[in-house]
N, C-alpha and C positions, 0 to 999 in steps of 0.2 A: 709522278710523285715530285719530281724536281720542280715542276711548275708551282705546285701547291706550297712547297717549302720556300720557294722564292717569294710567292705572294705573302706568306706569313712573315718572312724576314722584312719585306718592304713595309708591311703593316706595323711591325714592331719598331722599325726605324722611324716611321711617321709618328707613332705614339711617343717615342722618345723625344722627338722634336716638340710635340705639343706639351709634354710634361716639362721640358726645359723652358718653354714659353711661360708656363704657370710659375715655375721657379723664379724666373726673372721678374714677373709681375709681383710675386711675393716679396722679393727684395726691394722693389720700388715702394711697395706698401710699407715695409719696415722703415725705409728712409723717410717717407712722409710722416709716419707716426712718431718717429724720434725727432724729426725737425719741426713738428707742430704744423704740418702742412694743412692745406685747405680740404674740407670735406668733399668738395667737388672733385678733387683729384682722386681721392679714395673711391668715390662713386664710379669714376671713369675706369679705374683699374678693375674694380669689381665687375663691371659690365664686360670688360675684355676677358676676364677670367671665366665668366659665364659662357661666352662664345667658345672659348677653348675647351671648357668642360663638356659642352654639347658635342663638339667635334670628337673629343675623346670617347664619349659614349657611342657615337656612330662607329668609330674605329674599333672599339671593343666588341661590338656586335659582329663586325666583319671578321675580326680575329677569331671570335668563337666559332663562326661559321667555317672558316678555313681549318681550324683545329678539329672540328667535327668531321670535316671531309677527310682529313688526314687519318683520324681515328677510324673512320669507316673503311678507308682504303687499306688499313693495316689490320683489320679484324681484331680490334682490341676488346671484343666481347662486351660492347656497350658501355664500357668505362672509358671516359675521355682521357686522352694522353696528356701528360704534363709537358712543359717545355723541355725539361731534362730528357724525357723519353723521346720526344720528337728530335731533339738534338742528336741522339744516338742513331736515329734513322738516317740522318743526313751524312753527306760526305765529310771528309776531314776538314776541308776548306770551309764548307757551309757550317759545320759544327762549331768551328772557331768563331765565325761571324755571329752565330746565334749566341754563343757564350758571351761574346763582347757586348752585344746589344742588351742582353738580359742583365748583365752586371751593371751596365750604364743605367738601365731602367731602375734597378734596385737602388743604386746610389742616388739618382735624382729624386725618386719617391721618398727615400729617407730624408734627404735634404728638405724637401717640401714639407714633410711632417714636422721636422724640428722648427722650420721657419714659421709654419702655421701656429705652432705652440708659442713661439716668441711673440708673434703678432697678436695672438689672442690675449696674452698677458699685457701687452702694451695697450690694446684696446680697453681691457678691463681697468687698467690704471687710469686711462684717460676718462673713462666713464665714472670711476670713483671720484676723481678730481672735479669733474663737472657737477656731479651730485652733491659733493661737499660744498662747492661754491653756491649752488642753488639753495641749499639748505641754510647756509650762512646769510645769504642775501634776503631770504624770505622767512627768516626765523621769527616766530611769534611766541609771545609769552603764553603760558597755559592759563586758562580761565580758572578762577578759584572755585573749588568744589562747594564750599559752605560760605554763607553770608551771615552776619549777625542777625539775630531774631528781629523780624519786622522790617528788614531792609531787603531790597531786591539784589539779586546776584548780578553785579556789573561786570561786563567783560574787561579783561586786563588790557592795558594799552599795548599795542603791538610794537615790538622793537624791530626797526628796520634801518637799513642804511640809506633809504630813500626818503625824501620829504613828501612824496606823492604816492598814493595807492595805485597799484596797477591792476 
């Protein structure tokens, strides 16, 4: 049982490190978004995040397997044990370590959630600004709906900031 608990603790510690990596990348994203950085930098960070997310997915599957093994070993009646319940099965020292790593995980995940919310708002503002500028630069006057009787409906002259059509 101690071996399974140690494996679970090690997996949780690795998950914590991966989530901290995602948090750091999110902070870099925020810096780039607020400083008006290059899109290539954002793309690189996003690719790094994807790698970390794939690693987290693998670790989560391994964690679920270990939790299932612990649940089976403790005859939990087919119901998977929670981390709090598993912590109660551990020794006092191991229980303290589990509590510390789970609290750290909660803190990091909450920070990631709030950072993602901020980054989403920053991206939305940047997209709104870009769309506004595109609309201003490519603004066209509306065609008249009606023309005097016997005359053709001529399209209105487009108003643009450029001398040349693109």
